[in-house]
N, C-alpha and C positions, 0 to 999 in steps of 0.2 A: 696405177701396176695391175695386171692379172691376177689374181691368185695361183694361176699357172707360172706367169713368167717369174712371179715370188718365188715361189718353190724351186724355179732353175738357176736361180739367182743365189740361194742357199746351197743347192746339191752340188751343183758344178763344182762352185770352190772346195766345197766340203770334201767329194770324191778326190781330186787333187793335191791338196795338204795332207788327207789320209794316206794315201798310197805313196807321196813321196818321203814322209815323216817316217811310214812304216818300214822304208828301205835303209833310212841313216841309220838305225842301230848297227848294223852289220858294216856300216863303211864308217863309221867310227871306232870298231873294234879294231878295222884295219889301220887306224890311225895311232893305233896304241904301241908305239917301238921303240925306236931311236932318238925322237922328238919326246921330250915331255907333252903331259895334258896340257898343262897350261898354257903352253906355247902354241900346242895345236887349237887351241881356242882363240887365243889371242889373234894367230894368222886367219882363222876363219873371219872374225867379225872386223879386222880390217879389212879386209876383202869384200866383205858383205857391206861395210857401210861405204866404202866409195862406190860402190855399185849401186846403192841406196840413194848418195846425193845424186848420182848421175841420173836415176831414174828421177828424184823429184824436180833436179832442173827440168828435164824433158817435160816434165806433168804441170810446170810453169808454177808452183811452190816457190812460198818465198823462202830463201834458207837461212837469212842473216833471224838466228833465232832470238824472241823477246825472254822476258822473263818465265812468265807462264809454261813455254816451248821449254826451256832448261831444266824447269822443276820436275816436268811431267819425263822429258827425255830422260832426266836425271835417276828416276826411279825405276823408270823402265829397264834402261841400261843395266842398273847396278844387280835387280832382281830378277830379271829377264836373260840379259846378254853376259851378267855377271856371274854373280851365284847359280841361276840355273844350270848352266851349261859347263861350267869349272866342275859343278857338284856330279853331273851327269858322267862326266869325262874318268873323275875320279872314280866313281862307282865302279866302270866298267876295268878297272884295275882289280877288283875284287869279286865281282860276280858277273855271269855270263848276261851280254847283252839282251838273250831273250829274258833273263829274270829281271833285269833293270827297266826295260819295255813293258813285264807284266806289272811290277809296281808301282810305274810310272802313270799306265792304265788307269789308276783310282783318281788321278786328278779331278774328272768330275766332279767327288765329294767336296775336296775344296771351294773349288769354283763355286758349285753351289752355295754351301754357308757363305761365302765372301758375299755373293752377288746379294743372298738375302739380308746381310749384315751392313755390307757399302751400298746398294742400288735399290733395296725394297724387294726385290724380284724375288717374292716367296715360292716358293716350290709347290704345286700340286700336288696331290693326293697320285695321282697314276703315276706324275715324275719319281717321286719317292719309290714306288712299286718299280719301277724300271730299274731306277739306280740297284735297289736291292738285288733284282735278278741278275743285272750286270755283272754287281759287286760278285756275286755266287759264282760269277762265268770267270771272272777274275780270279776269284781262291783257286777254283779246279786248276786251271793254267799253272798259278802257282805253284799248286801242288805238284804239279807233272815236273815242272823245272825241278823242286828239291827230289824230287824221285828220280829223276833222270841222272843227278849228279851226285850221288849217294858218298862222294867222296869231300865235297864241297866241305870244308871247314867251318866250323862254328863262327870264329872270331871273324874269317874273311866273311861270312853271310852278313854278322850282323852290321861290320862296319860300311859293307855296298849296301845295305838296305840305307841305313844311317843317311849315307851320301844322298842316295836316290830320294829318299823324303826331303833331304831338305832341298835338292835342286826342284821335286812337286811342289812345296810350298813357295819357293821362287816364284816359277811359273804362274802360280794360280793367283799370287798377288800381283803380279804384271796384268794378267789377262783382266782382270776385274776392273784394277783401276783404271785402264784405259778406256775401260767401256762409261766412265765415270763423264755425266753431262759437260764440266768444263775440259776436258781433255778430250772428247768427242769434237769439240770447237774446233780443233787444233788441224791441220793440215796432216793427212795420215802418211803420206812419204816423207815427209820433213821432220816428222817426229819421228817415225824407224829410224832414217839416218842420224839423226842427232844420237838416239838411244843407242844404236850400234855404236857409233865413235866412242859414246861416253864409256859402254861396254868394254869397246876393245881396251882402250885406254886404261883402264881398271885391270885387262884382263895384261896387259903389255907389264903393268907394274908387279902382278900379283907372280908371274912368271920370272920374273927379275928376283924377285924376294925368294922365291922358293927353290928354283931352279937353276938362277944365274943366268947368264946370256943365252942369247938365242941360239937354237939347234935347228941346224938347216938339214934336210932331208933330202937324197939324191933319187930316191927311186920316183918312178914318174906315175906311178899308182898311187901314192901320198897324196903328188900334188892333183891329180884328176879328180879323187877323194875330198882333198881339200876344194877344188872349187864347187864341186858339186854340193857340198857342205854350204859353202859360201853365199851359192848364187841359186840353186835351186829351191833347200831346204831352209835357208835364211832370208834371203831379200823373196822370190816368189812366194812361200809359201806366208810368212808376216805379213806380207802384201794383201794378202786375200783370207787370211783367218783372222783377222782381227775385225774387218766389217763383218765376216759372219757373227762374232762375239757380239759386235752389236746390235744385231738383225734378231738372231736369236735366244742371246743372252747367254753367258761364260756357263752356265750349267751344260744346257744345252750342246755350245759348241765342243766342249771337253770330250762327249762322247766319242769323238775322233780316236782319243788314246783309248779307246774299248776295242778298237778295232786295229790298233798298231802293233799292238803284241803278235795277232794271228796273223799279219801280214810278214812281220819280223821271224816268226817261225816257220811261216811258208819259203821264204829267203832263205832259212837255213837249212830247210829240207833238200831245198836245190845244190845250196853249196857247201852245208858243211854236216852232210848227214844224218839232220834232225829226222826222230819218228814219231809219227802222230801215234798215239794210242787211244784209248777207250775215253780215259780221262781228259784228255787233252781236247776230243772232239766235242764233247760235253761243253766243258766251259768255253771251248771257240761257240758253240750255238747258243747259247746262253748270254754272255757279252754281246753277240751281235742282235738277237733278240731284245735284249733289255735296251738296246740303244736305237733299234727301230720304236719301239715302243714311246720311249721317252721322245723321239723325234718327232712320231705323231702326236703326242700331248698339244693344247693348244695353249699358248702363251700369246699374249698382247705383246705386238712388236715394240720395240723400244725408239722412242722418237728421236731421229736424227736432227742435231741442232742445225747441220752443216752440212748440205749432202756433198757437196766436193770431197768432204773429210772422210764419206763412208765409202 
């Protein structure tokens, strides 16, 4: 594989899932209405798991899981598709979608630390410098969000950030775990299908316990948003995100999260009247600059035990 082809194999999916995930925050905000957040998460992954099983069958993957598949799918399902998403939806009850996206941009830090601990991928000095630059930019975006919401209740802020950090940790554990050698041997689409199904069943149980029977929304916009979150933001994005994690490592892959709040703020500019300030612009510039610098760092590619699984 030529170096140019290798760059495209990472850059194209990176751009796609970053753009899509950058748009999800405003869609999630629209989901928070008459349907409890827990049921919205459950509906999302029931739909996503069904679609993912269809993709897996079309790809020729073996659908009957063995013990290694169930163990891996169980951990990813709990961490990514139950803990992470329930926490994010709950966070948006207390703080703005832009603030949640900004805090979540710190995903690159636990990803890099866990990759060092679990995968032996020691970050380079340039990567650490780039992370510091991007983190400074995220800090400025965070400060801008706080300044633009002076009436934000302190308790609500603490609860919202707490939920966001909980979701961030769930996502990070899942990101790094699926890049382990024993997990990378499993067919990716089948792994995602079972992970989403296990996560969805837990989401249903949580929704029943916390909010009672299912609530059905009649608004067409809700179901269009749900379809977008299930099919584009879940099935498509995770199908191309995990292979990128396996190629460049969890730390670098998580740099998409540094761009996501900028996209979220851009959409908020168009649809919610968000106003850019010098502080927000400086934060965006630092976040992008740090990400570009980090992606330019040379890192030895991870060996792919099973090419079909990547």
